[in-house]
C-alpha positions, 0 to 999 in steps of 0.5 A, a space after each residue: 447485171 454485171 454487163 449492164 453496169 459496165 455498159 452504163 459506165 461506158 455511157 457515162 464517159 462521153 457524158 462526163 466529158 461533154 458536161 465538164 468541157 462545156 463547164 469549162 469553156 463557159 467559165 474560162 472562155 467567157 471570163 478572164 480569170 486574171 482580171 478576176 484575181 485583182 478585183 477592181 484593181 488593173 493588173 501590171 501587164 507583165 504580172 498578168 502575163 507571168 500568171 497567164 503563163 503559169 496558169 496555162 491560160 495562153 494554150 488552147 482551150 481544149 489543151 487547158 481542159 485536158 490539163 485540168 482534167 489530168 490534174 483532177 485524176 491526181 486529185 488537184 482541182 487547182 487553187 482558189 484565189 484566196 490561196 487555198 487548194 479547192 480540194 480543202 474547200 471541198 472538204 469543208 463544204 461537202 459534208 455540210 451540204 451532204 448532211 442537208 441534202 440527206 435531211 431534205 431527201 428523207 423529208 421529201 421521201 417520207 412525207 411526199 410518198 405518204 401524202 401521195 399514197 393518202 391522196 391516191 387511195 382517196 382520189 376525188 375526196 376532200 383529202 385528195 383535193 386538200 393534198 392537190 391545193 397544198 402541193 400547188 400552193 407550195 410549188 407556186 411560192 419561190 424558195 427564197 420566200 418560203 426560207 425567208 419567211 420560215 427564218 423569220 418566224 421560226 428561226 428569229 421571231 420564236 428562236 426555236 431554230 436559229 440559223 447557224 453562223 459556223 462552218 460546222 453544223 448540228 443536226 437540229 440546225 439542219 431541219 429547217 433549211 432541210 424543209 425549205 430545200 425539200 419543199 418543192 420537191 416534196 410537192 412533186 413527189 406527192 403529185 407523182 405518187 398520188 397519180 401513180 397509186 390512182 392508176 394502179 389501184 384500178 389494175 387487174 393484179 390489184 383486184 386479184 391480190 384483193 380477191 385472194 384474200 390478202 391483207 389490205 396492208 400487204 396489197 398496198 405496201 407489196 403490190 401496189 406501192 412497189 409498182 407505183 414508185 417506179 416514176 417516183 424513184 426516177 424523179 428522186 434519183 434525179 433530184 439527189 443532184 438537184 437538192 445538192 445544186 439547189 442548196 445555193 439558195 438555201 445555204 445563202 439564206 440560213 448561212 450554211 458554208 456548204 457546196 452552194 456557199 462556195 459556188 455563190 462565192 466563186 461566181 460572185 468573185 469569178 473565182 474559176 477553179 472554185 466553180 469548175 471544181 465544185 460543179 465537176 464533183 456535182 456532175 459525178 453525183 448526177 451520174 452516179 444518181 441516175 446509175 443507182 435509179 436504173 438499178 433500183 428498177 429491177 428491185 422494185 419490179 421483178 419483171 425488169 431484167 438487165 442483160 
C-alpha cells in the first residue's frame, strides 16, 4: 500500500504542473493584468512599465510560472488588486465553501444512495419509475433556475431560510444552498446506485448469501451495497472538487462569500493572482480526492489489493 501511495503521489506531480501551467498561461497570456488594474482608465506608460517590471510580466511565461510556483511553496499566492494578499482572501473564502460543500456532499450521499438502493431493489416497479423520472427532471433543470426558484419561494416568499448577507454563515443558512448545489450530483448518484444495485442483486454471491440463511439486512448492507458502491465512490470522489468549483453559481445566488464568490469577482475584474491562486488550490483538491477514491476501493472490495 505504501509503495502504491508513493507512486500515485509521483504521478500527481506532472498532472499538477501541467494543469497549473495551463491555467497560468490562459490567465496571464490571454489578458493584460496591468490594464485590468486600472479598469476603464488608461494607465500612464511609465507607470505601466514600472508595474510590469515589478511583477516580472516582461519575463518569458515559463519564467513567470516558475517564480509564481516558488512563491506558492513559500505560502505567497500573490496580491489581489485591492491590496490584500490572496492567501487572506482564501482564509475568508474557503471555510464557507468547505462548509457548503460538506453539506451538499452529505445530502448527495445519503439521499442519492438511499433513492438508488430503493429503486434498484424494486427495478421495473412504480417506485423505480418515479425515481428515474424525478432524477431526470432534476438533471434537466439548470442549477441557476433551481437556485432562484428555491430562494424565492423558501427564502423570500416563506421567509424560512433567508439568504446570508455576511462573510460568516450559520449552518441553517447552508441547507438551502446545499440542496441546490447537490441537486444534479444527487440525481447522478441515485441513477448510478440504482443501476449497480439492479445488476449485482442477480449475482451468484448474492444468491449464495441468501441461500446460507443470512439476514436480508446483512445481505444488502455487507454483500450487495459494498460491491455496488464502487462506481458511486468513483463519482463522489471526483465530485468533491466539482462541488467546490460549481459553487460559483450557488454562492452567487445566495450571496455566500466563498470560493465561488471570489472567483467570480476575480474573473469579472480580471484579477489574475486571485483566479490563478484559487484554481491552483482547487486542482490540489481534485488530485487529493482522486487519491482518496483509489484507496477506498480496497476498503469496499477486499479482492482489490495495491502493490
